[in-house]
C-alpha positions as CSV (number, residue, x, y, z in Angstrom):
1,M,264.0,-79.2,61.3
2,Q,264.6,-80.6,64.7
3,Q,263.3,-84.0,65.8
4,I,264.2,-84.0,69.5
5,P,264.3,-87.5,71.0
6,K,262.9,-88.1,74.4
7,T,263.0,-91.8,74.6
8,L,265.0,-94.7,73.0
9,A,261.9,-95.5,70.8
10,E,262.1,-92.0,69.4
11,V,265.8,-92.4,68.8
12,E,265.0,-95.6,66.9
13,E,262.2,-93.7,65.1
14,I,264.7,-90.9,63.7
15,E,266.9,-93.8,62.4
16,K,264.3,-94.9,60.0
17,T,265.6,-92.0,57.9
18,P,269.1,-92.8,56.6
19,W,271.9,-90.8,58.3
20,Q,273.0,-89.5,54.9
21,D,269.8,-87.6,54.6
22,R,270.3,-85.8,58.0
23,L,273.6,-84.1,57.0
24,M,273.2,-80.3,56.8
25,A,276.2,-80.3,54.4
26,G,278.8,-82.5,52.9
27,N,281.8,-80.9,54.6
28,V,282.8,-78.3,57.3
29,Y,283.3,-75.4,54.7
30,E,280.1,-75.9,53.1
31,A,278.2,-76.1,56.4
32,I,279.5,-72.9,57.8
33,G,278.9,-71.2,54.4
34,K,275.2,-72.1,54.5
35,S,274.9,-70.5,57.9
36,A,276.6,-67.4,56.5
37,R,274.2,-67.1,53.7
38,A,271.2,-67.9,55.8
39,W,272.1,-65.5,58.7
40,P,274.8,-63.2,57.4
41,D,274.2,-60.4,60.1
42,R,273.7,-62.8,63.0
43,P,276.5,-62.9,65.7
44,A,278.5,-66.1,65.3
45,I,281.0,-65.2,68.0
46,H,281.2,-62.7,70.8
47,A,284.9,-62.6,71.9
48,L,285.9,-61.4,75.3
49,A,289.5,-60.5,75.6
50,H,289.8,-61.9,79.2
51,G,286.4,-63.4,80.0
52,Q,285.7,-60.3,82.3
53,L,282.8,-58.0,82.8
54,D,284.7,-55.0,81.7
55,D,285.7,-56.6,78.3
56,T,283.8,-55.1,75.4
57,P,282.9,-58.0,73.2
58,E,284.2,-58.2,69.7
59,T,281.3,-59.3,67.7
60,I,281.9,-61.4,64.6
61,S,279.0,-62.0,62.3
62,Y,278.4,-65.2,60.3
63,R,279.4,-63.2,57.2
64,D,282.6,-62.2,58.7
65,L,283.4,-65.6,60.3
66,F,283.0,-67.3,56.7
67,A,285.1,-64.7,55.1
68,R,288.0,-65.1,57.7
69,I,287.9,-68.9,57.3
70,T,287.9,-68.6,53.5
71,S,291.0,-66.2,53.7
72,A,292.7,-68.6,56.2
73,A,292.3,-71.5,53.8
74,N,293.5,-69.5,50.9
75,L,296.5,-68.3,52.8
76,L,297.4,-71.9,53.8
77,R,297.1,-72.9,50.2
78,D,299.5,-70.0,49.2
79,L,301.9,-71.6,51.7
80,G,301.9,-74.9,49.8
81,V,299.2,-76.8,52.0
82,G,297.5,-79.5,49.9
83,D,294.5,-81.6,50.5
84,T,296.4,-84.1,52.8
85,D,298.9,-81.7,54.3
86,V,298.7,-80.9,58.0
87,T,298.4,-77.6,59.7
88,T,299.1,-77.8,63.5
89,L,297.7,-75.2,65.8
90,L,299.1,-74.1,69.2
91,M,296.3,-71.7,69.9
92,P,294.3,-70.4,73.0
93,I,290.6,-69.5,72.9
94,I,290.6,-66.6,70.5
95,P,288.7,-66.0,67.2
96,E,291.8,-66.7,65.1
97,T,291.8,-70.2,66.3
98,Q,288.4,-70.7,64.8
99,Y,289.5,-69.2,61.4
100,F,292.6,-71.5,61.2
101,L,290.9,-74.6,62.6
102,W,288.1,-74.6,60.0
103,G,290.3,-73.0,57.3
104,A,292.9,-75.8,57.8
105,E,290.2,-78.4,57.3
106,T,289.2,-76.6,54.1
107,A,292.7,-76.4,52.7
108,G,293.9,-79.7,54.1
109,I,293.9,-81.3,57.5
110,S,293.9,-79.5,60.9
111,N,295.8,-80.7,63.9
112,P,294.9,-78.6,67.2
113,V,297.4,-79.3,69.9
114,N,297.4,-78.5,73.6
115,P,299.9,-75.8,74.0
116,F,300.6,-76.7,77.7
117,L,302.1,-80.0,76.8
118,E,305.8,-80.3,77.1
119,V,307.9,-79.3,74.1
120,E,309.1,-82.9,73.5
121,H,305.5,-84.2,73.4
122,I,304.4,-81.4,71.0
123,I,307.3,-82.2,68.7
124,G,306.3,-85.9,68.8
125,I,302.9,-85.0,67.8
126,C,304.0,-82.8,65.0
127,K,306.4,-85.5,63.7
128,A,303.7,-88.1,63.8
129,A,301.2,-85.9,62.0
130,G,303.7,-84.8,59.4
131,T,303.1,-81.1,60.2
132,K,303.7,-78.7,57.2
133,V,302.5,-75.5,58.8
134,L,302.6,-74.5,62.5
135,V,300.2,-71.7,63.8
136,A,300.9,-70.1,67.2
137,C,300.1,-67.0,69.0
138,D,302.5,-64.1,70.0
139,P,303.3,-64.1,73.9
140,S,301.3,-60.9,74.2
141,I,298.1,-63.1,73.7
142,S,299.3,-66.1,75.7
143,P,302.8,-66.9,77.0
144,D,303.0,-70.6,76.4
145,P,302.6,-71.2,72.7
146,W,305.2,-69.1,70.9
147,P,308.3,-70.4,72.7
148,K,307.2,-73.9,72.1
149,A,306.5,-73.2,68.6
150,E,310.1,-71.8,68.1
151,A,311.4,-75.1,69.7
152,V,309.3,-77.1,67.2
153,K,310.7,-75.0,64.3
154,A,314.2,-75.7,65.5
155,A,313.5,-79.5,65.7
156,M,311.6,-79.4,62.3
157,P,313.2,-76.6,60.2
158,D,311.2,-77.4,57.1
159,I,307.9,-76.4,58.6
160,T,306.4,-72.9,57.9
161,L,305.7,-71.0,61.1
162,I,302.9,-68.5,61.3
163,R,302.6,-66.1,64.2
164,V,299.1,-64.6,65.2
165,G,299.5,-61.3,66.9
166,G,302.7,-59.3,67.7
167,P,304.7,-57.4,65.1
168,A,302.6,-57.3,61.8
169,R,305.6,-58.1,59.6
170,S,306.8,-61.3,58.2
171,T,310.5,-62.3,58.3
172,E,312.4,-65.2,56.6
173,D,311.6,-67.5,59.5
174,V,308.1,-66.4,60.6
175,V,305.0,-65.4,58.7
176,S,303.0,-62.8,60.4
177,Y,299.2,-63.6,60.1
178,E,298.1,-59.9,60.2
179,D,300.8,-59.1,57.4
180,A,300.2,-62.2,55.2
181,I,296.5,-62.1,55.2
182,Q,296.4,-58.6,53.5
183,G,295.1,-59.0,50.0
184,V,294.2,-62.6,50.4
185,A,290.8,-63.2,48.9
186,D,287.9,-63.8,51.5
187,D,284.9,-64.0,49.1
188,R,285.9,-67.4,47.4
189,L,288.3,-70.1,47.6
190,T,291.2,-69.5,45.1
191,F,291.7,-73.3,44.7
192,D,289.7,-76.2,43.8
193,R,289.0,-79.1,46.0
194,T,286.5,-81.9,45.9
195,F,285.5,-83.1,49.4
196,H,284.3,-86.7,50.2
197,L,282.6,-87.6,53.5
198,D,285.5,-90.0,54.4
199,D,288.1,-87.3,54.0
200,V,290.3,-86.8,57.0
201,A,289.5,-83.3,58.3
202,A,291.6,-83.3,61.4
203,Y,294.0,-85.2,63.7
204,F,293.0,-84.8,67.3
205,H,295.6,-86.0,69.7
206,T,294.6,-88.3,72.6
207,G,296.4,-90.5,75.0
208,G,297.5,-87.7,77.3
209,T,300.4,-85.8,78.5
210,T,303.0,-88.6,78.4
211,G,303.8,-91.5,76.1
212,V,303.6,-92.0,72.4
213,P,300.8,-89.7,71.0
214,K,297.7,-91.2,69.5
215,L,296.2,-89.2,66.7
216,A,292.6,-89.9,66.0
217,R,291.3,-89.2,62.4
218,H,288.4,-87.0,62.4
219,T,286.4,-87.2,59.1
220,Q,284.0,-84.8,57.4
221,R,281.4,-87.5,57.8
222,G,281.8,-87.7,61.6
223,L,281.9,-84.0,62.0
224,M,278.8,-83.4,60.0
225,L,276.8,-86.2,61.7
226,H,277.8,-85.2,65.1
227,S,277.0,-81.5,64.4
228,W,273.4,-82.7,63.4
229,T,272.8,-85.3,66.2
230,F,274.1,-83.1,69.0
231,G,272.5,-79.9,67.7
232,N,269.2,-81.7,67.1
233,C,268.8,-82.7,70.7
234,I,269.1,-79.2,72.1
235,P,265.7,-77.4,71.6
236,D,265.8,-74.1,69.7
237,P,263.5,-71.2,70.7
238,V,259.9,-72.0,69.6
239,D,259.5,-68.5,68.2
240,P,261.9,-68.1,65.4
241,S,262.0,-64.3,65.9
242,H,263.8,-64.9,69.2
243,A,267.6,-64.8,69.5
244,P,269.2,-68.0,68.7
245,Q,270.8,-70.3,71.3
246,H,273.9,-68.8,72.8
247,Y,276.7,-70.7,74.7
248,P,279.8,-69.6,76.5
249,L,282.9,-71.2,75.2
250,G,285.9,-71.5,77.8
251,I,286.9,-75.0,76.7
252,P,290.0,-75.1,74.5
253,L,289.7,-75.9,70.8
254,F,292.3,-78.6,71.0
255,H,289.6,-80.6,73.0
256,V,286.7,-82.2,71.1
257,G,284.4,-80.4,73.5
258,G,285.6,-76.9,72.6
259,G,286.4,-77.5,68.8
260,T,283.5,-79.6,67.8
261,C,280.7,-79.8,70.3
262,Y,280.6,-76.0,71.2
263,S,282.1,-74.5,68.0
264,L,281.3,-76.4,64.9
265,M,277.9,-77.6,66.1
266,P,276.7,-74.0,66.9
267,F,278.1,-72.7,63.5
268,V,276.3,-75.4,61.5
269,W,272.9,-74.5,63.4
270,G,273.3,-70.7,63.2
271,R,273.9,-70.2,67.0
272,T,276.1,-67.9,68.9
273,V,279.1,-68.6,71.1
274,T,280.9,-66.3,73.5
275,M,284.7,-67.1,73.6
276,M,285.8,-66.5,77.1
277,G,289.4,-65.2,76.5
278,A,292.7,-66.9,75.8
279,E,292.8,-68.7,79.1
280,G,289.1,-69.6,79.4
281,Y,288.1,-71.2,82.6
282,R,291.7,-71.2,83.8
283,N,291.4,-67.4,84.4
284,P,289.8,-67.0,87.9
285,N,288.2,-63.6,86.7
286,T,286.3,-65.5,84.2
287,L,284.5,-67.4,87.0
288,R,284.2,-64.4,89.1
289,D,282.4,-62.5,86.4
290,F,280.6,-65.5,85.0
291,Y,277.0,-64.8,86.0
292,A,277.3,-61.1,85.2
293,N,278.4,-61.9,81.6
294,C,275.7,-64.5,81.4
295,A,273.0,-61.8,82.3
296,R,274.5,-59.2,79.9
297,L,275.0,-61.5,76.9
298,G,271.9,-63.7,77.4
299,W,273.3,-67.2,77.3
300,T,270.7,-69.9,77.0
301,K,272.7,-72.9,78.1
302,I,275.8,-73.2,80.2
303,P,278.1,-76.1,79.1
304,I,281.1,-76.7,81.3
305,V,283.0,-79.6,82.9
306,P,282.1,-80.9,86.3
307,T,285.0,-79.4,88.3
308,V,284.2,-75.9,86.9
309,W,280.5,-76.5,87.8
310,S,281.7,-77.2,91.4
311,M,283.5,-73.9,91.5
312,L,280.8,-71.8,89.7
313,L,278.1,-73.0,92.2
314,Q,280.2,-71.4,95.0
315,M,279.7,-67.9,93.3
316,P,276.8,-65.7,94.3
317,V,273.9,-65.3,91.7
318,E,271.9,-62.8,93.4
319,G,271.1,-59.6,91.2
320,Y,271.7,-61.2,88.0
321,D,269.1,-61.9,85.4
322,L,269.6,-65.5,84.3
323,S,266.1,-66.0,82.9
324,R,267.3,-66.9,79.4
325,V,269.3,-69.9,80.8
326,Q,267.4,-73.1,80.1
327,H,269.8,-75.9,80.8
328,G,273.4,-76.6,82.0
329,G,275.4,-79.1,80.1
330,V,278.3,-81.3,81.4
331,G,280.7,-83.8,79.9
332,G,284.2,-84.7,79.9
333,S,284.3,-86.6,83.4
334,T,281.7,-88.0,85.8
335,L,279.1,-85.6,87.2
336,S,278.6,-85.6,91.0
337,V,274.9,-86.0,91.8
338,E,275.3,-83.4,94.5
339,V,276.6,-80.9,91.9
340,A,273.6,-81.6,89.8
341,N,271.3,-81.1,92.7
342,A,273.1,-77.9,93.7
343,A,272.6,-76.4,90.2
344,K,268.9,-77.2,90.4
345,R,268.5,-75.5,93.7
346,K,270.7,-72.4,93.0
347,L,269.9,-71.8,89.3
348,G,266.6,-73.7,88.8
349,I,267.9,-75.5,85.7
350,P,268.8,-79.2,85.0
351,L,272.4,-80.3,84.3
352,V,272.1,-82.4,81.2
353,E,275.0,-84.9,81.2
354,G,276.3,-86.7,78.2
355,W,279.2,-88.9,77.4
356,G,281.6,-89.1,74.4
357,M,285.2,-89.0,73.4
358,T,287.6,-87.8,70.9
359,E,287.0,-91.1,69.0
360,T,283.3,-90.4,68.7
361,H,283.8,-86.8,67.4
362,G,282.0,-85.6,70.6
363,F,278.8,-86.8,72.4
364,A,277.8,-90.5,71.8
365,T,275.1,-90.4,74.5
366,I,273.1,-87.7,76.1
367,N,270.3,-87.2,78.6
368,P,267.1,-86.1,76.7
369,Y,266.6,-82.4,77.1
370,L,262.8,-82.6,76.9
371,G,262.5,-86.0,78.5
372,D,263.5,-88.0,81.6
373,I,266.8,-86.5,82.8
374,R,268.5,-89.2,84.9
375,V,271.1,-87.7,87.3
376,G,274.1,-89.9,87.5
377,S,273.4,-91.3,83.9
378,V,275.0,-90.2,80.7
379,G,271.7,-90.6,78.9
380,L,270.5,-92.4,75.8
381,R,272.6,-93.1,72.7
382,Q,272.6,-90.5,70.0
383,P,270.7,-91.6,66.8
384,Y,272.9,-93.8,64.5
385,M,275.3,-94.4,67.3
386,Q,275.4,-98.1,68.3
387,V,276.3,-98.7,72.0
388,R,276.7,-102.0,73.7
389,V,277.8,-103.2,77.2
390,V,279.7,-106.4,76.6
391,H,281.8,-109.2,78.0
392,P,285.1,-109.2,76.0
393,D,286.6,-112.6,75.4
394,G,290.3,-111.5,76.1
395,K,291.3,-112.5,72.7
396,G,290.1,-109.4,70.7
397,G,286.5,-110.3,70.5
398,I,283.2,-110.2,72.4
399,S,281.8,-113.2,74.2
400,G,278.3,-111.8,74.6
401,D,276.2,-108.8,75.8
402,C,275.8,-107.9,79.5
403,E,272.2,-108.3,81.0
404,T,270.3,-105.3,81.9
405,D,272.1,-103.3,84.7
406,E,275.0,-105.6,84.5
407,I,278.4,-103.8,84.5
408,G,280.6,-104.5,81.4
409,L,282.8,-102.9,78.8
410,V,281.2,-100.2,76.7
411,V,281.8,-100.4,73.1
412,V,280.4,-98.3,70.1
413,R,280.0,-98.5,66.4
414,G,278.4,-96.4,63.7
415,P,279.0,-93.7,61.1
416,Q,279.8,-91.0,63.7
417,V,282.8,-93.1,65.1
418,F,286.3,-91.7,64.0
419,G,288.3,-93.0,61.1
420,G,290.8,-94.9,63.2
421,Y,294.2,-93.8,64.6
422,L,296.9,-92.6,62.4
423,D,299.4,-95.3,63.7
424,D,298.5,-98.8,62.6
425,D,299.7,-100.3,66.0
426,H,297.2,-98.1,68.0
427,D,294.5,-98.8,65.4
428,A,295.0,-102.7,65.6
429,K,294.3,-102.8,69.4
430,A,291.3,-100.5,69.3
431,W,288.6,-102.7,67.8
432,L,286.8,-105.8,69.0
433,D,285.3,-108.4,66.7
434,G,286.9,-106.9,63.6
435,D,288.7,-103.8,62.4
436,R,287.6,-100.1,62.1
437,N,285.4,-100.9,59.2
438,S,283.4,-103.7,60.8
439,G,284.3,-103.9,64.5
440,W,283.2,-102.3,67.8
441,F,285.4,-99.6,69.2
442,D,286.7,-100.4,72.8
443,T,286.1,-97.1,74.7
444,G,288.0,-98.4,77.7
445,D,284.9,-97.5,80.0
446,L,282.9,-99.7,82.1
447,G,279.2,-99.2,82.5
448,R,275.7,-100.6,82.4
449,L,272.6,-100.1,80.3
450,D,269.3,-99.9,82.3
451,A,265.9,-101.1,81.1
452,D,265.1,-97.9,79.3
453,G,268.4,-97.7,77.4
454,Y,270.2,-95.1,79.6
455,L,273.9,-95.6,80.0
456,W,275.4,-95.4,83.5
457,L,279.2,-95.2,83.6
458,T,280.9,-97.0,86.6
459,G,284.6,-96.9,86.0
460,R,287.3,-97.4,83.6
461,A,288.6,-100.7,82.2
462,K,291.8,-98.9,81.5
463,D,293.9,-97.5,84.3
464,L,294.4,-94.1,82.9
465,I,294.5,-91.2,85.2
466,I,292.5,-88.2,84.0
467,R,293.9,-85.0,85.3
468,G,291.9,-82.0,84.0
469,G,291.3,-83.6,80.8
470,H,294.9,-84.9,80.3
471,N,295.3,-88.7,80.3
472,I,298.2,-89.9,82.4
473,D,299.4,-93.5,81.9
474,P,300.1,-94.8,85.4
475,A,302.9,-97.1,83.9
476,T,304.8,-93.9,83.3
477,I,305.1,-93.3,87.1
478,E,305.3,-97.0,88.0
479,D,308.3,-97.7,85.6
480,V,310.3,-94.9,87.3
481,L,309.5,-96.1,90.8
482,Y,310.7,-99.6,90.0
483,Q,314.2,-98.0,89.1
484,H,314.6,-97.1,92.8
485,P,316.6,-99.7,94.7
486,A,314.2,-99.6,97.7
487,I,311.0,-100.4,95.8
488,E,309.7,-104.0,95.4
489,L,306.3,-103.2,94.2
490,A,304.6,-99.9,93.0
491,A,301.3,-98.7,91.7
492,A,299.9,-95.4,90.5
493,V,296.2,-94.6,90.8
494,G,294.1,-91.5,90.5
495,R,292.6,-89.9,93.7
496,P,289.7,-87.4,93.6
497,D,290.6,-83.8,93.4
498,R,288.3,-80.7,93.6
499,R,289.8,-78.7,90.8
500,V,291.0,-81.2,88.1
501,G,288.8,-84.3,88.8
502,E,291.7,-86.5,89.9
503,I,295.4,-86.4,90.4
504,P,298.0,-89.2,90.5
505,V,299.2,-90.7,93.7
506,A,301.4,-93.7,94.0
507,Y,301.6,-96.7,96.5
508,V,304.9,-98.5,97.2
509,Q,306.0,-101.7,99.0
510,F,309.7,-101.7,100.0
511,S,312.0,-104.6,99.4
512,A,313.0,-106.5,102.5
513,G,315.4,-104.5,104.8
514,K,315.0,-101.3,102.8
515,T,313.1,-98.1,103.1
516,E,313.0,-94.5,101.8
517,T,311.0,-91.3,102.7
518,P,307.9,-90.4,100.6
519,E,309.6,-86.9,99.9
520,N,312.7,-88.5,98.6
521,L,310.7,-90.7,96.3
522,K,308.8,-87.9,95.0
523,T,312.1,-86.1,94.1
524,F,313.4,-89.2,92.5
525,V,310.4,-89.4,90.3
526,A,310.3,-85.7,89.4
527,E,313.8,-85.9,88.2
528,R,312.8,-88.6,85.7
529,I,309.4,-87.5,84.6
530,P,309.6,-83.9,83.1
531,E,305.8,-83.7,82.7
532,R,304.6,-82.1,85.9
533,A,301.0,-83.2,85.5
534,A,302.3,-86.8,85.6
535,N,304.1,-86.5,89.0
536,P,302.3,-88.2,91.9
537,V,301.3,-85.5,94.5
538,E,301.7,-88.1,97.3
539,I,303.6,-91.4,97.6
540,I,302.2,-93.8,100.3
541,P,304.3,-96.7,101.6
542,M,302.4,-99.8,102.6
543,A,303.6,-103.0,104.3
544,E,302.0,-105.1,101.6
545,L,300.1,-104.0,98.4
546,P,296.8,-105.8,97.8
547,L,297.2,-108.5,95.1
548,T,294.8,-110.6,93.1
549,G,294.7,-114.4,93.2
550,V,297.2,-114.5,90.4
551,G,299.6,-112.0,92.0
552,K,298.6,-108.8,90.3
553,I,298.4,-105.6,92.2
554,F,294.7,-105.0,92.8
555,K,294.3,-101.4,91.9
556,P,290.5,-101.0,92.7
557,E,291.3,-101.3,96.3
558,L,294.1,-98.7,96.1
559,R,291.7,-96.2,94.3
560,L,289.1,-96.8,97.1
561,D,291.9,-96.2,99.7
562,A,293.1,-92.9,97.9
563,A,289.6,-91.6,97.9
564,R,288.9,-92.4,101.6
565,R,292.2,-90.6,102.6
566,V,290.9,-87.4,100.7
567,Y,287.5,-87.5,102.3
568,E,288.8,-88.1,105.8
569,R,291.3,-85.2,105.5
570,E,288.3,-83.0,104.2
571,F,286.0,-83.9,107.0
572,A,288.3,-83.9,110.0
573,P,288.4,-80.3,110.7
574,L,284.7,-80.0,110.1
575,A,283.9,-82.7,112.7
576,K,286.2,-81.0,115.1
577,D,284.5,-77.6,114.7
578,L,281.0,-78.9,114.9
579,G,281.5,-81.5,117.6
580,V,280.3,-84.5,115.4
581,T,281.9,-87.7,114.2
582,I,282.0,-88.3,110.5
583,D,282.6,-92.0,109.5
584,T,283.7,-92.3,105.9
585,D,283.1,-95.3,103.9
586,V,284.2,-95.5,100.2
587,R,283.3,-98.7,98.5
588,S,282.5,-100.3,95.2
589,D,278.8,-100.3,94.4
590,K,277.0,-102.6,92.1
591,L,275.2,-100.0,90.1
592,Y,277.4,-96.8,90.4
593,G,280.9,-98.3,90.5
594,T,282.2,-96.2,93.4
595,I,280.3,-94.5,96.1
596,V,281.3,-92.6,99.3
597,V,279.0,-92.8,102.2
598,A,279.6,-90.2,105.1
599,T,277.7,-91.2,108.4
600,I,277.2,-88.3,110.8
601,G,277.2,-89.1,114.5
602,G,278.1,-87.5,117.9
603,T,276.6,-85.0,120.1
604,G,277.0,-81.8,117.9
605,D,274.7,-80.4,115.3
606,R,274.4,-83.3,113.0
607,E,272.1,-81.7,110.5
608,A,274.4,-78.7,110.1
609,A,277.4,-81.0,109.6
610,A,275.4,-83.0,107.0
611,A,274.7,-79.9,104.9
612,Q,278.4,-78.9,105.0
613,V,279.5,-82.5,104.1
614,R,276.9,-82.6,101.2
615,Q,278.5,-79.3,100.0
616,A,282.1,-80.6,100.3
617,M,281.2,-83.9,98.6
618,G,279.7,-82.0,95.7
619,A,283.0,-80.6,94.6
620,Y,284.2,-84.2,93.7
621,E,283.2,-86.4,91.0
622,I,282.3,-89.6,93.0
623,R,278.8,-90.4,93.7
624,S,278.1,-89.6,97.4
625,E,275.6,-90.1,100.1
626,V,275.1,-88.6,103.6
627,V,273.6,-90.4,106.4
628,V,272.7,-88.9,109.8
629,S,272.6,-91.2,112.7
630,P,269.4,-91.2,114.7
631,D,269.6,-90.0,118.3
């Protein structure tokens, strides 16, 4: 039964019941099994081959979903997977990924990995995880995973390699899923396993596309509690005879948003998901046909990341019956206020923003669906999730809490927080005022809590550049630039980008008497950083980089400069066409971290210019404001 909180007081009222009593099951397999018994014929998944309107959905009932998870778990056990053995998945957004993700957590431990990472990085993750079985799809489904899986097999010859799709026959080196699954029991587990809430269910990699991988331990406890807290906050239909909630799923399952928030949570609550094809939202046809598919399949909520919202809101909605859609959902990066306002105008629905991370198994805070949705905030803390904004003491502890609306470091604690990193070195640096059993997890985010308990994120304490969900360590770029003989100082930062949120740029200061062209510097970096996502798209020479009082490069000023350059380039042709002036001011803000203010002047049509500037600003993830100068 749902207890949907609308205020912080109602969150606290929910917490009067122990969290253990909220769990709908003690483990993933049991939870999905309960849904299969309660709603055997209800669709769990509609799978679209390419996310297009002309795709005929493959419908998978809860009965069939549970049977296929059962057979996947049994197959893995037959291949030697034990309770603590790891099955790594290099898989796109297809139903078989669901079967193996939850089947691996039943037989042992799952490890979903981004197949777009470079081979060396994937091998590093597999070695760190101790991969025993690797599952990847045939190139006919998605071209990237299989060649990389073969490379992993070459580097780790003792692993067992399973291929999904392609020729339905097994060889000495490759197990064909379609061949091997024949005759495997799907009505019961053929092995005994006693689950405990603190059992590790999965290793999710975090830390980005470069550097040493960090593997976060997801536990049965965390998965079950997040499934309850997140599912509980989204209102089900009042009339139980109505169709259940139904969400599109175009987020990869190696991401906590795709794997936990919008796969496991719906399955635990008996809801339906539409899997949007192997490429998900990377396929432009998926966005082209998005509203048409929404109308024909009856989605009730649209959960996507801010950059996809920006693109989706440029698509026409006329002629589509979207009456079942009650809410939009957003997470993964900062939501532009203008995008939220555009969704309200165009679709008539609120965008409900939340915040979380791999280390919290998903959403840690969220705006109340039936309460005050504060655009620009990431909402109230989820029940049983403790959230503080603090002053760190610089010695691994906390010196005190920030005042209301004072910006500080966001830290979290509670039973939904992950079980720590696999590597002890990563784990030791992650907690303030204690270890993972007693301390507060350092999220690396800066924010403030308002008087009503809403969390407002204002920036990142860490300098990570987040490009389309991939974390890029700026030190990776800076270390290479410092190898160039002409460079005295170098700093990499993220600049706003319409498509992926932000992309890396670098600022350099030359040594006395030396110089180099930006293009030659870009080539120098590209030759030394094989990961394309981590290569700076622009290198900007400066006479002097800004420094702090103690001589450190002051990156906040560079981030503001990078943003200003983007907006000035964006607005220059618009100003010329409409005969106006557009003064762009990007600055730090006490409450919002960063804000861009565009002031429209000149003799042209300033109101028309303001409308176009607002639309352009809405594609970015920085809070923005437009001011029209008086006559």
